[in-house]
All heavy atoms as a GROMACS GRO file, in nm:
protein
  526
    1MET      N    1   2.854  -5.162  18.114
    1MET     CA    2   2.714  -5.185  18.113
    1MET      C    3   2.682  -5.294  18.203
    1MET      O    4   2.739  -5.391  18.226
    1MET     CB    5   2.689  -5.226  17.960
    1MET     CG    6   2.700  -5.107  17.860
    1MET     SD    7   2.665  -5.139  17.685
    1MET     CE    8   2.566  -5.270  17.678
    2LEU      N    9   2.563  -5.266  18.254
    2LEU     CA   10   2.495  -5.375  18.350
    2LEU      C   11   2.439  -5.496  18.259
    2LEU      O   12   2.373  -5.480  18.165
    2LEU     CB   13   2.388  -5.296  18.427
    2LEU     CG   14   2.316  -5.392  18.533
    2LEU    CD1   15   2.425  -5.401  18.655
    2LEU    CD2   16   2.194  -5.331  18.591
    3ASN      N   17   2.452  -5.612  18.324
    3ASN     CA   18   2.400  -5.734  18.256
    3ASN      C   19   2.254  -5.752  18.323
    3ASN      O   20   2.253  -5.813  18.428
    3ASN     CB   21   2.494  -5.856  18.292
    3ASN     CG   22   2.443  -5.973  18.212
    3ASN    OD1   23   2.331  -5.989  18.176
    3ASN    ND2   24   2.530  -6.063  18.191
    4GLY      N   25   2.150  -5.703  18.266
    4GLY     CA   26   2.028  -5.712  18.325
    4GLY      C   27   1.975  -5.847  18.331
    4GLY      O   28   1.900  -5.883  18.430
    5SER      N   29   2.003  -5.938  18.249
    5SER     CA   30   1.956  -6.074  18.257
    5SER      C   31   2.023  -6.153  18.377
    5SER      O   32   1.958  -6.232  18.441
    5SER     CB   33   1.980  -6.157  18.136
    5SER     OG   34   2.122  -6.155  18.097
    6LYS      N   35   2.145  -6.095  18.397
    6LYS     CA   36   2.227  -6.165  18.527
    6LYS      C   37   2.149  -6.114  18.648
    6LYS      O   38   2.136  -6.184  18.734
    6LYS     CB   39   2.362  -6.121  18.517
    6LYS     CG   40   2.454  -6.180  18.631
    6LYS     CD   41   2.463  -6.337  18.608
    6LYS     CE   42   2.555  -6.390  18.705
    6LYS     NZ   43   2.575  -6.531  18.695
    7VAL      N   44   2.106  -5.986  18.648
    7VAL     CA   45   2.046  -5.934  18.773
    7VAL      C   46   1.915  -6.017  18.789
    7VAL      O   47   1.882  -6.058  18.899
    7VAL     CB   48   2.009  -5.786  18.755
    7VAL    CG1   49   1.929  -5.732  18.864
    7VAL    CG2   50   2.127  -5.707  18.746
    8ARG      N   51   1.835  -6.037  18.685
    8ARG     CA   52   1.706  -6.105  18.693
    8ARG      C   53   1.742  -6.252  18.740
    8ARG      O   54   1.671  -6.312  18.830
    8ARG     CB   55   1.637  -6.122  18.561
    8ARG     CG   56   1.508  -6.192  18.568
    8ARG     CD   57   1.449  -6.213  18.432
    8ARG     NE   58   1.404  -6.079  18.388
    8ARG     CZ   59   1.449  -6.030  18.271
    8ARG    NH1   60   1.526  -6.108  18.183
    8ARG    NH2   61   1.414  -5.910  18.225
    9GLU      N   62   1.839  -6.314  18.681
    9GLU     CA   63   1.876  -6.457  18.727
    9GLU      C   64   1.904  -6.463  18.876
    9GLU      O   65   1.859  -6.552  18.946
    9GLU     CB   66   1.993  -6.501  18.645
    9GLU     CG   67   2.054  -6.641  18.674
    9GLU     CD   68   2.188  -6.670  18.596
    9GLU    OE1   69   2.185  -6.623  18.478
    9GLU    OE2   70   2.274  -6.724  18.660
   10LEU      N   71   1.990  -6.370  18.924
   10LEU     CA   72   2.027  -6.377  19.064
   10LEU      C   73   1.915  -6.344  19.145
   10LEU      O   74   1.888  -6.397  19.261
   10LEU     CB   75   2.138  -6.266  19.093
   10LEU     CG   76   2.280  -6.308  19.024
   10LEU    CD1   77   2.369  -6.182  19.026
   10LEU    CD2   78   2.345  -6.420  19.114
   11ARG      N   79   1.826  -6.246  19.104
   11ARG     CA   80   1.712  -6.213  19.185
   11ARG      C   81   1.622  -6.331  19.201
   11ARG      O   82   1.574  -6.361  19.317
   11ARG     CB   83   1.628  -6.092  19.120
   11ARG     CG   84   1.515  -6.055  19.190
   11ARG     CD   85   1.436  -5.939  19.121
   11ARG     NE   86   1.404  -5.962  18.982
   11ARG     CZ   87   1.298  -6.040  18.942
   11ARG    NH1   88   1.218  -6.102  19.029
   11ARG    NH2   89   1.273  -6.064  18.820
   12ASN      N   90   1.596  -6.395  19.095
   12ASN     CA   91   1.507  -6.515  19.090
   12ASN      C   92   1.570  -6.623  19.180
   12ASN      O   93   1.490  -6.689  19.256
   12ASN     CB   94   1.472  -6.564  18.946
   12ASN     CG   95   1.373  -6.475  18.875
   12ASN    OD1   96   1.292  -6.408  18.946
   12ASN    ND2   97   1.403  -6.463  18.751
   13SER      N   98   1.701  -6.648  19.165
   13SER     CA   99   1.757  -6.749  19.242
   13SER      C  100   1.743  -6.721  19.394
   13SER      O  101   1.754  -6.825  19.474
   13SER     CB  102   1.906  -6.772  19.212
   13SER     OG  103   1.989  -6.667  19.257
   14LYS      N  104   1.742  -6.602  19.431
   14LYS     CA  105   1.720  -6.568  19.575
   14LYS      C  106   1.570  -6.557  19.624
   14LYS      O  107   1.536  -6.542  19.732
   14LYS     CB  108   1.781  -6.428  19.611
   14LYS     CG  109   1.931  -6.415  19.568
   14LYS     CD  110   2.006  -6.408  19.701
   14LYS     CE  111   2.149  -6.382  19.666
   14LYS     NZ  112   2.238  -6.470  19.740
   15GLY      N  113   1.491  -6.577  19.522
   15GLY     CA  114   1.340  -6.578  19.545
   15GLY      C  115   1.282  -6.431  19.567
   15GLY      O  116   1.174  -6.417  19.630
   16TYR      N  117   1.354  -6.337  19.522
   16TYR     CA  118   1.313  -6.191  19.538
   16TYR      C  119   1.233  -6.149  19.420
   16TYR      O  120   1.255  -6.195  19.306
   16TYR     CB  121   1.443  -6.098  19.559
   16TYR     CG  122   1.511  -6.116  19.666
   16TYR    CD1  123   1.658  -6.088  19.662
   16TYR    CD2  124   1.468  -6.152  19.790
   16TYR    CE1  125   1.733  -6.096  19.783
   16TYR    CE2  126   1.557  -6.170  19.898
   16TYR     CZ  127   1.686  -6.138  19.887
   16TYR     OH  128   1.769  -6.143  20.005
   17THR      N  129   1.130  -6.070  19.443
   17THR     CA  130   1.058  -6.009  19.335
   17THR      C  131   1.125  -5.875  19.303
   17THR      O  132   1.208  -5.827  19.382
   17THR     CB  133   0.915  -5.980  19.381
   17THR    OG1  134   0.914  -5.877  19.483
   17THR    CG2  135   0.842  -6.104  19.420
   18THR      N  136   1.082  -5.798  19.207
   18THR     CA  137   1.147  -5.672  19.166
   18THR      C  138   1.109  -5.575  19.284
   18THR      O  139   1.176  -5.484  19.307
   18THR     CB  140   1.102  -5.621  19.034
   18THR    OG1  141   0.965  -5.629  19.020
   18THR    CG2  142   1.158  -5.699  18.922
   19LEU      N  143   0.978  -5.601  19.338
   19LEU     CA  144   0.938  -5.521  19.443
   19LEU      C  145   1.027  -5.530  19.577
   19LEU      O  146   1.061  -5.433  19.650
   19LEU     CB  147   0.797  -5.541  19.486
   19LEU     CG  148   0.733  -5.449  19.589
   19LEU    CD1  149   0.744  -5.291  19.550
   19LEU    CD2  150   0.581  -5.491  19.614
   20ASP      N  151   1.062  -5.660  19.598
   20ASP     CA  152   1.150  -5.676  19.714
   20ASP      C  153   1.288  -5.598  19.693
   20ASP      O  154   1.339  -5.532  19.788
   20ASP     CB  155   1.193  -5.826  19.715
   20ASP     CG  156   1.078  -5.913  19.758
   20ASP    OD1  157   0.984  -5.864  19.836
   20ASP    OD2  158   1.076  -6.033  19.719
   21ILE      N  159   1.346  -5.618  19.579
   21ILE     CA  160   1.470  -5.542  19.541
   21ILE      C  161   1.458  -5.397  19.554
   21ILE      O  162   1.543  -5.321  19.613
   21ILE     CB  163   1.521  -5.594  19.402
   21ILE    CG1  164   1.554  -5.731  19.394
   21ILE    CG2  165   1.648  -5.501  19.375
   21ILE    CD1  166   1.665  -5.793  19.481
   22SER      N  167   1.336  -5.341  19.505
   22SER     CA  168   1.313  -5.200  19.512
   22SER      C  169   1.307  -5.165  19.660
   22SER      O  170   1.366  -5.055  19.707
   22SER     CB  171   1.179  -5.170  19.451
   22SER     OG  172   1.142  -5.045  19.463
   23ASN      N  173   1.241  -5.238  19.751
   23ASN     CA  174   1.233  -5.200  19.882
   23ASN      C  175   1.372  -5.206  19.952
   23ASN      O  176   1.404  -5.124  20.044
   23ASN     CB  177   1.142  -5.294  19.965
   23ASN     CG  178   0.994  -5.270  19.922
   23ASN    OD1  179   0.962  -5.150  19.880
   23ASN    ND2  180   0.921  -5.375  19.927
   24PHE      N  181   1.451  -5.300  19.919
   24PHE     CA  182   1.588  -5.323  19.978
   24PHE      C  183   1.687  -5.208  19.949
   24PHE      O  184   1.768  -5.162  20.015
   24PHE     CB  185   1.652  -5.448  19.941
   24PHE     CG  186   1.578  -5.574  19.986
   24PHE    CD1  187   1.591  -5.686  19.919
   24PHE    CD2  188   1.516  -5.579  20.116
   24PHE    CE1  189   1.520  -5.795  19.962
   24PHE    CE2  190   1.449  -5.694  20.166
   24PHE     CZ  191   1.444  -5.795  20.074
   25THR      N  192   1.674  -5.158  19.816
   25THR     CA  193   1.783  -5.061  19.758
   25THR      C  194   1.719  -4.919  19.748
   25THR      O  195   1.792  -4.838  19.723
   25THR     CB  196   1.803  -5.109  19.615
   25THR    OG1  197   1.694  -5.117  19.529
   25THR    CG2  198   1.876  -5.243  19.614
   26HIS      N  199   1.589  -4.909  19.750
   26HIS     CA  200   1.521  -4.773  19.727
   26HIS      C  201   1.539  -4.736  19.587
   26HIS      O  202   1.542  -4.612  19.561
   26HIS     CB  203   1.566  -4.668  19.830
   26HIS     CG  204   1.548  -4.710  19.971
   26HIS    ND1  205   1.432  -4.720  20.026
   26HIS    CD2  206   1.637  -4.762  20.068
   26HIS    CE1  207   1.436  -4.758  20.158
   26HIS    NE2  208   1.561  -4.778  20.183
   27ILE      N  209   1.561  -4.821  19.499
   27ILE     CA  210   1.545  -4.796  19.354
   27ILE      C  211   1.412  -4.843  19.301
   27ILE      O  212   1.355  -4.943  19.348
   27ILE     CB  213   1.659  -4.896  19.284
   27ILE    CG1  214   1.805  -4.866  19.328
   27ILE    CG2  215   1.636  -4.862  19.133
   27ILE    CD1  216   1.900  -4.952  19.278
   28SER      N  217   1.345  -4.751  19.230
   28SER     CA  218   1.203  -4.789  19.194
   28SER      C  219   1.207  -4.925  19.115
   28SER      O  220   1.288  -4.963  19.057
   28SER     CB  221   1.163  -4.663  19.097
   28SER     OG  222   1.212  -4.684  18.965
   29LYS      N  223   1.090  -4.982  19.129
   29LYS     CA  224   1.057  -5.104  19.088
   29LYS      C  225   1.063  -5.092  18.938
   29LYS      O  226   1.121  -5.193  18.866
   29LYS     CB  227   0.907  -5.161  19.126
   29LYS     CG  228   0.867  -5.293  19.076
   29LYS     CD  229   0.729  -5.319  19.128
   29LYS     CE  230   0.673  -5.445  19.067
   29LYS     NZ  231   0.623  -5.436  18.932
   30SER      N  232   1.006  -5.001  18.879
   30SER     CA  233   1.017  -4.987  18.735
   30SER      C  234   1.153  -4.971  18.675
   30SER      O  235   1.180  -5.023  18.560
   30SER     CB  236   0.919  -4.867  18.672
   30SER     OG  237   0.963  -4.743  18.734
   31TYR      N  238   1.240  -4.902  18.753
   31TYR     CA  239   1.374  -4.893  18.703
   31TYR      C  240   1.449  -5.017  18.704
   31TYR      O  241   1.518  -5.059  18.607
   31TYR     CB  242   1.450  -4.784  18.807
   31TYR     CG  243   1.581  -4.738  18.748
   31TYR    CD1  244   1.596  -4.627  18.667
   31TYR    CD2  245   1.700  -4.810  18.770
   31TYR    CE1  246   1.718  -4.592  18.621
   31TYR    CE2  247   1.821  -4.765  18.730
   31TYR     CZ  248   1.827  -4.659  18.649
   31TYR     OH  249   1.956  -4.621  18.604
   32ILE      N  250   1.420  -5.095  18.807
   32ILE     CA  251   1.483  -5.239  18.810
   32ILE      C  252   1.432  -5.318  18.702
   32ILE      O  253   1.511  -5.398  18.633
   32ILE     CB  254   1.449  -5.298  18.951
   32ILE    CG1  255   1.520  -5.221  19.061
   32ILE    CG2  256   1.499  -5.443  18.956
   32ILE    CD1  257   1.478  -5.258  19.202
   33GLU      N  258   1.305  -5.309  18.676
   33GLU     CA  259   1.252  -5.391  18.561
   33GLU      C  260   1.314  -5.339  18.427
   33GLU      O  261   1.343  -5.430  18.324
   33GLU     CB  262   1.096  -5.368  18.547
   33GLU     CG  263   1.027  -5.440  18.672
   33GLU     CD  264   0.880  -5.413  18.687
   33GLU    OE1  265   0.839  -5.303  18.623
   33GLU    OE2  266   0.816  -5.478  18.762
   34GLU      N  267   1.343  -5.211  18.409
   34GLU     CA  268   1.406  -5.165  18.289
   34GLU      C  269   1.549  -5.210  18.280
   34GLU      O  270   1.592  -5.244  18.164
   34GLU     CB  271   1.401  -5.009  18.295
   34GLU     CG  272   1.269  -4.943  18.267
   34GLU     CD  273   1.253  -4.803  18.265
   34GLU    OE1  274   1.370  -4.735  18.249
   34GLU    OE2  275   1.156  -4.746  18.290
   35LEU      N  276   1.614  -5.219  18.392
   35LEU     CA  277   1.756  -5.280  18.397
   35LEU      C  278   1.754  -5.421  18.353
   35LEU      O  279   1.832  -5.468  18.270
   35LEU     CB  280   1.817  -5.259  18.534
   35LEU     CG  281   1.858  -5.130  18.581
   35LEU    CD1  282   1.892  -5.123  18.728
   35LEU    CD2  283   1.967  -5.043  18.502
   36GLU      N  284   1.659  -5.503  18.408
   36GLU     CA  285   1.649  -5.644  18.373
   36GLU      C  286   1.618  -5.663  18.223
   36GLU      O  287   1.673  -5.760  18.168
   36GLU     CB  288   1.549  -5.703  18.471
   36GLU     CG  289   1.600  -5.715  18.606
   36GLU     CD  290   1.508  -5.806  18.688
   36GLU    OE1  291   1.390  -5.846  18.644
   36GLU    OE2  292   1.544  -5.824  18.810
   37ARG      N  293   1.530  -5.580  18.160
   37ARG     CA  294   1.498  -5.590  18.023
   37ARG      C  295   1.604  -5.544  17.941
   37ARG      O  296   1.600  -5.570  17.813
   37ARG     CB  297   1.373  -5.513  17.996
   37ARG     CG  298   1.239  -5.582  18.048
   37ARG     CD  299   1.122  -5.520  17.972
   37ARG     NE  300   1.110  -5.370  17.996
   37ARG     CZ  301   1.055  -5.315  18.106
   37ARG    NH1  302   0.986  -5.380  18.201
   37ARG    NH2  303   1.059  -5.185  18.120
   38GLY      N  304   1.699  -5.465  17.993
   38GLY     CA  305   1.804  -5.409  17.900
   38GLY      C  306   1.768  -5.274  17.846
   38GLY      O  307   1.844  -5.213  17.759
   39THR      N  308   1.646  -5.216  17.888
   39THR     CA  309   1.614  -5.080  17.847
   39THR      C  310   1.707  -4.981  17.898
   39THR      O  311   1.747  -4.896  17.815
   39THR     CB  312   1.466  -5.054  17.882
   39THR    OG1  313   1.382  -5.166  17.851
   39THR    CG2  314   1.408  -4.920  17.820
   40LYS      N  315   1.741  -4.995  18.018
   40LYS     CA  316   1.844  -4.902  18.082
   40LYS      C  317   1.971  -4.988  18.094
   40LYS      O  318   1.968  -5.098  18.147
   40LYS     CB  319   1.809  -4.861  18.217
   40LYS     CG  320   1.688  -4.771  18.211
   40LYS     CD  321   1.702  -4.656  18.301
   40LYS     CE  322   1.590  -4.563  18.301
   40LYS     NZ  323   1.584  -4.466  18.218
   41LYS      N  324   2.086  -4.943  18.046
   41LYS     CA  325   2.211  -5.031  18.042
   41LYS      C  326   2.322  -4.966  18.125
   41LYS      O  327   2.416  -5.035  18.172
   41LYS     CB  328   2.260  -5.044  17.899
   41LYS     CG  329   2.157  -5.122  17.817
   41LYS     CD  330   2.213  -5.126  17.674
   41LYS     CE  331   2.119  -5.183  17.578
   41LYS     NZ  332   2.109  -5.321  17.556
   42ASN      N  333   2.315  -4.836  18.160
   42ASN     CA  334   2.417  -4.779  18.234
   42ASN      C  335   2.371  -4.705  18.353
   42ASN      O  336   2.368  -4.582  18.356
   42ASN     CB  337   2.493  -4.679  18.134
   42ASN     CG  338   2.567  -4.746  18.033
   42ASN    OD1  339   2.635  -4.842  18.055
   42ASN    ND2  340   2.552  -4.707  17.908
   43PRO      N  341   2.336  -4.777  18.455
   43PRO     CA  342   2.290  -4.708  18.574
   43PRO      C  343   2.408  -4.644  18.655
   43PRO      O  344   2.519  -4.678  18.632
   43PRO     CB  345   2.227  -4.825  18.660
   43PRO     CG  346   2.318  -4.938  18.618
   43PRO     CD  347   2.343  -4.920  18.466
   44ALA      N  348   2.373  -4.552  18.736
   44ALA     CA  349   2.472  -4.488  18.828
   44ALA      C  350   2.545  -4.594  18.904
   44ALA      O  351   2.490  -4.696  18.939
   44ALA     CB  352   2.403  -4.391  18.916
   45PHE      N  353   2.675  -4.568  18.918
   45PHE     CA  354   2.754  -4.670  19.005
   45PHE      C  355   2.698  -4.710  19.135
   45PHE      O  356   2.694  -4.817  19.189
   45PHE     CB  357   2.890  -4.611  19.025
   45PHE     CG  358   2.990  -4.713  19.081
   45PHE    CD1  359   3.031  -4.822  19.020
   45PHE    CD2  360   3.047  -4.687  19.215
   45PHE    CE1  361   3.121  -4.911  19.082
   45PHE    CE2  362   3.116  -4.784  19.278
   45PHE     CZ  363   3.169  -4.895  19.204
   46ASN      N  364   2.628  -4.603  19.204
   46ASN     CA  365   2.576  -4.623  19.340
   46ASN      C  366   2.470  -4.737  19.331
   46ASN      O  367   2.438  -4.816  19.425
   46ASN     CB  368   2.544  -4.508  19.414
   46ASN     CG  369   2.416  -4.435  19.348
   46ASN    OD1  370   2.418  -4.432  19.231
   46ASN    ND2  371   2.344  -4.368  19.432
   47LYS      N  372   2.392  -4.730  19.218
   47LYS     CA  373   2.286  -4.832  19.202
   47LYS      C  374   2.340  -4.966  19.182
   47LYS      O  375   2.282  -5.061  19.229
   47LYS     CB  376   2.194  -4.786  19.092
   47LYS     CG  377   2.110  -4.661  19.119
   47LYS     CD  378   2.023  -4.628  18.998
   47LYS     CE  379   1.919  -4.536  19.026
   47LYS     NZ  380   1.928  -4.407  19.082
   48VAL      N  381   2.435  -4.978  19.098
   48VAL     CA  382   2.507  -5.103  19.082
   48VAL      C  383   2.564  -5.156  19.218
   48VAL      O  384   2.549  -5.278  19.248
   48VAL     CB  385   2.629  -5.093  18.974
   48VAL    CG1  386   2.688  -5.232  18.963
   48VAL    CG2  387   2.569  -5.054  18.851
   49VAL      N  388   2.624  -5.081  19.295
   49VAL     CA  389   2.674  -5.121  19.428
   49VAL      C  390   2.559  -5.172  19.507
   49VAL      O  391   2.560  -5.277  19.582
   49VAL     CB  392   2.746  -5.003  19.502
   49VAL    CG1  393   2.774  -5.035  19.642
   49VAL    CG2  394   2.869  -4.964  19.427
   50LEU      N  395   2.450  -5.103  19.521
   50LEU     CA  396   2.330  -5.144  19.591
   50LEU      C  397   2.281  -5.281  19.558
   50LEU      O  398   2.245  -5.364  19.629
   50LEU     CB  399   2.217  -5.040  19.592
   50LEU     CG  400   2.237  -4.911  19.664
   50LEU    CD1  401   2.135  -4.808  19.628
   50LEU    CD2  402   2.243  -4.941  19.818
   51LEU      N  403   2.264  -5.294  19.425
   51LEU     CA  404   2.211  -5.427  19.357
   51LEU      C  405   2.310  -5.536  19.395
   51LEU      O  406   2.271  -5.651  19.438
   51LEU     CB  407   2.200  -5.408  19.210
   51LEU     CG  408   2.081  -5.319  19.158
   51LEU    CD1  409   2.092  -5.305  19.013
   51LEU    CD2  410   1.951  -5.388  19.200
   52ALA      N  411   2.444  -5.515  19.382
   52ALA     CA  412   2.539  -5.624  19.420
   52ALA      C  413   2.531  -5.657  19.569
   52ALA      O  414   2.531  -5.788  19.601
   52ALA     CB  415   2.674  -5.564  19.384
   53GLU      N  416   2.512  -5.556  19.643
   53GLU     CA  417   2.507  -5.582  19.800
   53GLU      C  418   2.379  -5.673  19.826
   53GLU      O  419   2.385  -5.768  19.900
   53GLU     CB  420   2.502  -5.447  19.874
   53GLU     CG  421   2.633  -5.389  19.889
   53GLU     CD  422   2.620  -5.252  19.954
   53GLU    OE1  423   2.519  -5.214  19.990
   53GLU    OE2  424   2.735  -5.194  19.970
   54VAL      N  425   2.258  -5.634  19.770
   54VAL     CA  426   2.142  -5.696  19.802
   54VAL      C  427   2.154  -5.839  19.747
   54VAL      O  428   2.093  -5.938  19.806
   54VAL     CB  429   2.025  -5.624  19.747
   54VAL    CG1  430   1.900  -5.703  19.735
   54VAL    CG2  431   2.006  -5.490  19.828
   55LEU      N  432   2.205  -5.864  19.629
   55LEU     CA  433   2.200  -5.985  19.563
   55LEU      C  434   2.333  -6.078  19.616
   55LEU      O  435   2.335  -6.198  19.572
   55LEU     CB  436   2.223  -5.971  19.418
   55LEU     CG  437   2.096  -5.892  19.344
   55LEU    CD1  438   2.123  -5.864  19.196
   55LEU    CD2  439   1.971  -5.990  19.360
   56GLY      N  440   2.411  -6.012  19.690
   56GLY     CA  441   2.514  -6.098  19.758
   56GLY      C  442   2.631  -6.136  19.656
   56GLY      O  443   2.694  -6.248  19.668
   57VAL      N  444   2.665  -6.052  19.558
   57VAL     CA  445   2.764  -6.076  19.463
   57VAL      C  446   2.854  -5.956  19.452
   57VAL      O  447   2.835  -5.844  19.505
   57VAL     CB  448   2.698  -6.109  19.324
   57VAL    CG1  449   2.612  -6.218  19.323
   57VAL    CG2  450   2.622  -5.983  19.269
   58LYS      N  451   2.972  -5.981  19.382
   58LYS     CA  452   3.061  -5.870  19.350
   58LYS      C  453   3.013  -5.775  19.236
   58LYS      O  454   2.936  -5.838  19.156
   58LYS     CB  455   3.196  -5.922  19.309
   58LYS     CG  456   3.268  -5.999  19.424
   58LYS     CD  457   3.399  -6.063  19.362
   58LYS     CE  458   3.448  -6.163  19.456
   58LYS     NZ  459   3.574  -6.227  19.393
   59ILE      N  460   3.047  -5.660  19.232
   59ILE     CA  461   2.998  -5.570  19.120
   59ILE      C  462   3.046  -5.630  18.992
   59ILE      O  463   2.956  -5.619  18.898
   59ILE     CB  464   3.074  -5.430  19.142
   59ILE    CG1  465   3.018  -5.364  19.279
   59ILE    CG2  466   3.045  -5.345  19.021
   59ILE    CD1  467   3.082  -5.238  19.311
   60ASP      N  468   3.157  -5.685  18.983
   60ASP     CA  469   3.200  -5.751  18.847
   60ASP      C  470   3.103  -5.853  18.797
   60ASP      O  471   3.092  -5.871  18.679
   60ASP     CB  472   3.331  -5.812  18.874
   60ASP     CG  473   3.462  -5.707  18.884
   60ASP    OD1  474   3.419  -5.585  18.854
   60ASP    OD2  475   3.564  -5.748  18.902
   61ASP      N  476   3.030  -5.917  18.888
   61ASP     CA  477   2.936  -6.021  18.845
   61ASP      C  478   2.812  -5.971  18.780
   61ASP      O  479   2.746  -6.029  18.706
   61ASP     CB  480   2.890  -6.102  18.975
   61ASP     CG  481   3.007  -6.180  19.036
   61ASP    OD1  482   3.102  -6.216  18.970
   61ASP    OD2  483   2.996  -6.204  19.159
   62LEU      N  484   2.787  -5.835  18.800
   62LEU     CA  485   2.680  -5.773  18.733
   62LEU      C  486   2.705  -5.690  18.603
   62LEU      O  487   2.625  -5.647  18.531
   62LEU     CB  488   2.615  -5.671  18.827
   62LEU     CG  489   2.559  -5.736  18.961
   62LEU    CD1  490   2.493  -5.614  19.046
   62LEU    CD2  491   2.459  -5.847  18.934
   63ILE      N  492   2.840  -5.690  18.571
   63ILE     CA  493   2.876  -5.613  18.448
   63ILE      C  494   2.879  -5.707  18.329
   63ILE      O  495   2.934  -5.824  18.330
   63ILE     CB  496   3.022  -5.557  18.473
   63ILE    CG1  497   3.024  -5.468  18.595
   63ILE    CG2  498   3.067  -5.472  18.354
   63ILE    CD1  499   2.926  -5.345  18.597
   64LEU      N  500   2.831  -5.659  18.212
   64LEU     CA  501   2.831  -5.721  18.092
   64LEU      C  502   2.963  -5.740  18.028
   64LEU      O  503   3.022  -5.628  18.014
   64LEU     CB  504   2.726  -5.672  18.000
   64LEU     CG  505   2.700  -5.735  17.869
   64LEU    CD1  506   2.636  -5.870  17.897
   64LEU    CD2  507   2.602  -5.639  17.775
   65ARG      N  508   3.003  -5.852  17.996
   65ARG     CA  509   3.126  -5.867  17.936
   65ARG      C  510   3.116  -5.871  17.779
   65ARG      O  511   3.035  -5.946  17.724
   65ARG     CB  512   3.202  -5.999  17.977
   65ARG     CG  513   3.222  -6.030  18.130
   65ARG     CD  514   3.338  -5.955  18.170
   65ARG     NE  515   3.371  -5.995  18.313
   65ARG     CZ  516   3.335  -5.910  18.409
   65ARG    NH1  517   3.254  -5.804  18.399
   65ARG    NH2  518   3.364  -5.953  18.534
   66ILE      N  519   3.191  -5.782  17.714
   66ILE     CA  520   3.169  -5.774  17.569
   66ILE      C  521   3.296  -5.841  17.506
   66ILE      O  522   3.406  -5.830  17.534
   66ILE     CB  523   3.157  -5.633  17.514
   66ILE    CG1  524   3.031  -5.579  17.587
   66ILE    CG2  525   3.137  -5.630  17.375
   66ILE    CD1  526   3.015  -5.433  17.554
   0.00000   0.00000   0.00000
């Protein structure tokens, strides 16, 4: 499961808006917002890869630890 709050934290620390991330990854802004809110928890792997690349982190850094 994706850790949406971690995505938001990393995005904010880089000074990016959800629209910026959307433009970089070609993932819709609304989808990114749903991920950050936790409405969507299991995005396709390729989306996680794109987010990790744009945010400059490892994929593991975006995965929720239970």
